[in-house]
C-alpha positions as CSV (number, residue, x, y, z in Angstrom):
1,M,-38.5,-8.5,-30.3
2,K,-36.1,-7.0,-32.9
3,K,-35.8,-3.9,-30.7
4,L,-34.8,-6.1,-27.7
5,A,-32.2,-7.9,-29.8
6,L,-30.8,-4.6,-31.1
7,I,-30.6,-3.2,-27.5
8,F,-28.8,-6.4,-26.3
9,L,-26.4,-6.2,-29.3
10,L,-25.7,-2.5,-28.5
11,I,-25.0,-3.2,-24.9
12,F,-22.7,-6.1,-25.8
13,A,-20.8,-3.9,-28.3
14,V,-20.2,-1.2,-25.7
15,S,-19.0,-3.6,-23.1
16,L,-16.7,-5.3,-25.6
17,T,-15.3,-1.9,-26.6
18,Q,-14.6,-1.1,-22.9
19,A,-12.8,-4.4,-22.4
20,F,-10.5,-3.8,-25.4
21,A,-9.8,-0.2,-24.2
22,Q,-8.8,-1.6,-20.8
23,A,-6.5,-4.2,-22.5
24,D,-4.9,-1.5,-24.6
25,K,-4.3,0.6,-21.5
26,K,-2.4,-2.3,-19.9
27,K,-0.3,-2.9,-23.0
28,G,1.0,0.7,-23.2
29,A,1.8,1.0,-19.5
30,K,4.6,-0.6,-17.5
31,S,3.4,-2.8,-14.7
32,M,5.1,-2.7,-11.3
33,K,4.1,-5.1,-8.5
34,G,4.5,-4.1,-4.9
35,T,2.8,-3.4,-1.5
36,I,1.3,-0.4,0.1
37,T,2.6,1.4,3.2
38,S,3.1,4.9,4.5
39,I,6.2,7.1,5.0
40,S,6.0,6.9,8.8
41,K,5.7,3.1,8.6
42,I,8.8,2.9,6.4
43,N,10.7,4.8,9.1
44,K,9.7,2.0,11.5
45,G,10.7,-0.7,9.0
46,T,7.1,-1.8,8.1
47,F,6.5,-2.3,4.4
48,S,2.8,-3.0,4.4
49,I,-0.3,-1.7,6.1
50,N,-4.0,-2.7,6.2
51,K,-7.0,-0.5,5.1
52,T,-7.7,0.8,8.7
53,E,-4.0,1.9,9.0
54,A,-4.1,3.4,5.6
55,Q,-7.2,5.5,6.4
56,A,-5.6,6.6,9.7
57,C,-2.5,7.7,7.7
58,L,-4.6,9.7,5.3
59,T,-6.3,11.4,8.3
60,A,-2.9,12.3,9.8
61,N,-1.6,13.6,6.4
62,D,0.9,10.7,6.3
63,P,1.4,9.9,2.6
64,V,0.4,6.4,1.5
65,V,3.1,5.1,-0.9
66,F,3.8,2.1,-3.1
67,V,6.8,-0.1,-2.3
68,V,8.5,-2.3,-4.9
69,G,11.1,-4.8,-3.6
70,D,12.1,-5.8,-0.1
71,G,14.5,-4.6,2.5
72,K,17.4,-2.4,1.5
73,K,16.6,-2.9,-2.2
74,A,13.1,-1.6,-1.8
75,K,12.1,1.4,-3.8
76,V,9.4,3.8,-2.7
77,Y,7.1,5.4,-5.2
78,F,4.5,8.2,-4.8
79,I,1.5,7.5,-7.0
80,L,0.1,10.4,-9.1
81,E,-3.0,10.6,-11.3
82,A,-2.6,11.7,-14.9
83,D,-3.6,15.3,-13.9
84,G,-0.7,15.4,-11.4
85,S,-2.9,15.1,-8.3
86,S,-2.0,12.5,-5.6
87,A,-3.6,9.0,-5.8
88,C,-3.1,8.3,-2.1
89,K,-6.8,7.8,-1.4
90,K,-7.1,5.4,-4.4
91,L,-3.9,3.6,-3.2
92,A,-5.3,3.3,0.3
93,G,-8.2,1.3,-1.0
94,Y,-5.8,-1.5,-2.0
95,A,-4.1,-1.5,1.4
96,G,-4.0,-4.9,3.0
97,N,-3.6,-6.8,-0.3
98,K,-0.5,-8.9,-0.4
99,K,0.5,-7.5,-3.8
100,I,-0.9,-5.0,-6.2
101,S,0.0,-4.0,-9.7
102,V,0.3,-0.4,-10.8
103,F,0.3,0.3,-14.5
104,G,1.8,3.6,-15.6
105,K,5.0,5.5,-16.3
106,A,7.7,5.5,-13.5
107,K,9.7,8.7,-13.2
108,A,12.1,10.4,-10.8
109,S,12.7,14.0,-10.1
110,N,15.2,15.4,-7.5
111,G,15.6,12.0,-6.0
112,I,11.8,11.4,-5.6
113,N,10.3,8.4,-7.3
114,Y,6.8,8.5,-8.6
115,I,4.5,6.7,-11.0
116,V,1.9,8.5,-13.2
117,E,-0.8,5.8,-12.7
118,E,-3.1,4.6,-15.5
119,M,-4.6,1.7,-13.6
120,M,-4.2,-0.4,-10.4
121,E,-5.3,-3.9,-9.7
122,S,-5.0,-6.4,-6.9
123,E,-2.9,-9.5,-7.4
124,D,-4.6,-11.4,-4.6
């Protein structure tokens, strides 16, 4: 019985540690709320896509991007993983949601906006 209680306590401690680590990650990163679309859809004036469209874009090598704001004030961001690789596939998994939050550091280089993503979550 003591072993069972000890195992339960150990599992609880590990899950609590992970919850605090996730909360700390949110605190250190800037949160941006927006929608998901693709470069070709932006050219057509569409600022959101569903999961099926996102998968079709990935197949066609059409980058899936994150859009903050509306209309002419909208800002388009490419999302990158911490290692510098594209997070298009991960982003496509959130397509169809009304709003998502991306936590990370926003940067710009040669006129291209990107976010080094730490975490994403749906606002729906």
